[in-house]
Legacy VTK file of the C-alpha trace (Angstrom):
# vtk DataFile Version 3.0
C-alpha trace
ASCII
DATASET POLYDATA
POINTS 174 float
70.459 113.836 109.420
73.932 113.159 108.017
75.155 114.776 104.863
76.959 112.876 102.116
80.129 114.706 103.143
79.760 113.507 106.751
79.220 109.916 105.604
82.336 110.050 103.418
84.420 111.272 106.356
83.031 108.527 108.593
83.845 105.876 106.012
87.495 106.892 105.977
87.724 105.669 109.562
88.020 101.885 109.784
84.811 100.306 111.118
84.564 98.864 114.608
85.456 95.178 115.011
82.335 93.369 113.878
83.389 90.698 111.409
84.280 87.069 111.896
88.026 86.757 111.479
89.386 83.829 109.506
91.086 81.345 111.824
94.169 81.569 109.606
94.966 81.697 105.923
97.427 79.505 104.098
100.143 80.332 101.630
99.355 79.249 98.077
101.490 76.079 98.398
99.335 74.906 101.327
95.883 75.538 99.824
95.020 71.869 99.296
96.151 70.754 102.743
94.235 73.648 104.338
91.040 73.790 102.218
90.960 70.286 100.710
91.173 69.369 97.039
89.912 72.065 94.661
86.142 71.921 94.393
85.653 70.016 97.658
84.439 71.128 101.076
82.152 73.680 99.430
79.047 74.989 101.140
76.230 77.125 99.810
75.665 80.339 101.725
72.706 82.715 101.649
73.962 86.220 100.976
72.885 89.062 103.302
71.907 91.231 100.312
71.328 90.344 96.660
74.257 90.652 94.296
73.906 91.474 90.606
75.912 89.451 88.125
78.412 91.895 86.657
77.884 90.575 83.119
74.067 90.484 83.433
73.009 93.116 85.959
69.333 92.182 85.696
70.140 88.782 87.232
70.313 88.829 91.004
71.855 86.097 93.083
71.063 85.393 96.694
73.417 82.434 97.260
76.984 81.516 96.445
79.359 78.660 97.113
82.548 78.907 99.088
84.872 76.725 101.082
83.357 75.899 104.468
86.425 77.361 106.220
85.663 80.856 104.880
81.835 80.818 104.932
81.262 82.473 108.315
83.811 85.190 107.613
82.506 85.885 104.094
78.970 86.319 105.387
79.988 88.526 108.288
82.003 90.816 105.996
79.098 91.190 103.576
76.687 91.817 106.472
79.030 94.528 107.771
79.366 96.014 104.263
75.593 96.222 104.017
75.364 97.831 107.466
78.148 100.302 106.613
77.010 101.344 103.148
73.269 100.611 103.168
71.588 101.440 99.883
74.895 102.854 98.572
76.112 99.315 97.848
74.424 99.552 94.442
75.665 102.985 93.418
79.209 102.032 94.474
79.135 98.667 92.680
79.612 96.662 95.881
76.780 94.427 94.709
78.330 93.665 91.298
79.432 90.049 91.584
82.224 88.874 89.322
82.346 85.362 90.752
83.436 83.100 93.547
84.031 79.385 93.326
85.121 78.231 89.888
87.625 75.476 89.231
89.959 77.259 86.808
93.528 78.361 86.248
94.751 81.840 87.118
94.195 84.348 84.321
97.139 84.073 81.941
98.717 81.237 83.924
98.707 77.515 84.474
98.443 77.344 88.286
94.969 77.008 89.722
93.252 80.165 90.871
92.375 80.540 94.553
88.777 80.555 93.228
89.193 76.785 92.623
89.223 76.239 96.401
86.223 78.532 96.976
88.402 81.017 98.862
88.359 84.023 96.500
85.691 86.442 95.252
85.550 89.152 92.606
83.431 92.306 92.724
82.732 94.953 90.058
85.225 93.592 87.495
84.281 96.148 84.813
85.565 99.025 86.956
88.430 97.092 88.580
89.972 95.125 85.726
92.854 92.749 86.361
95.568 95.074 85.007
94.190 98.352 86.402
96.349 100.117 88.958
95.271 102.433 91.786
94.973 105.377 89.389
92.364 103.537 87.298
90.536 101.102 89.590
87.282 102.264 91.135
87.922 100.329 94.365
91.107 102.346 94.967
89.044 105.473 95.693
88.668 106.776 99.271
84.969 105.935 99.471
85.942 102.237 99.456
88.238 102.464 102.509
85.592 100.953 104.815
85.005 98.125 102.281
88.685 97.213 102.414
88.951 97.720 106.171
86.155 95.177 106.702
87.783 92.537 104.478
91.225 93.127 106.000
89.881 93.107 109.565
88.496 89.644 108.807
91.883 88.474 107.489
91.169 88.558 103.750
93.811 89.791 101.289
93.254 92.353 98.543
95.644 92.018 95.617
94.773 95.603 94.724
95.871 96.937 98.078
98.918 94.691 98.405
100.148 94.467 94.796
98.254 97.244 92.956
96.487 95.025 90.416
93.291 92.930 90.368
91.380 95.395 92.564
88.187 93.332 92.101
89.663 90.349 93.965
89.701 89.322 97.638
91.149 86.002 98.772
91.816 83.931 101.852
95.354 83.055 100.789
98.728 84.662 101.448
LINES 1 175
174 0 1 2 3 4 5 6 7 8 9 10 11 12 13 14 15 16 17 18 19 20 21 22 23 24 25 26 27 28 29 30 31 32 33 34 35 36 37 38 39 40 41 42 43 44 45 46 47 48 49 50 51 52 53 54 55 56 57 58 59 60 61 62 63 64 65 66 67 68 69 70 71 72 73 74 75 76 77 78 79 80 81 82 83 84 85 86 87 88 89 90 91 92 93 94 95 96 97 98 99 100 101 102 103 104 105 106 107 108 109 110 111 112 113 114 115 116 117 118 119 120 121 122 123 124 125 126 127 128 129 130 131 132 133 134 135 136 137 138 139 140 141 142 143 144 145 146 147 148 149 150 151 152 153 154 155 156 157 158 159 160 161 162 163 164 165 166 167 168 169 170 171 172 173
């Protein structure tokens, strides 16, 4: 039987290759040519484990929409997260869903968010607020290293890890 300490050490090591890698990801300027017009080419995917809405944790969702070009990768990452963390997904907030597809502008801006193409997802926004840096954001802690390794192995970008803000957010856009 593994101890919590052993599990934490194991999670610091990036997981074995087991996620579907995105074929490629576009720069922001090429989002429409790559993914189609915002709000198009969306598919509904069944999630491998239920997610709780971050603003209403009693409500569980079992499906989400995303762009068809990211669907296979999104599902494989979440399947690998569930395999890696098991029942710990809840205690770590990896099941707190802040949103996926929504046709809206970037927070505080006028350009469309990557969410408008169905190629971005937010998790646990209450503990990983937009302006939080690595000293404040929950997802910057060591126990989330495997979470990030799985997303990055699949080709997704974390603004938290690359720019040290918006730690809730993963996107398929450079």
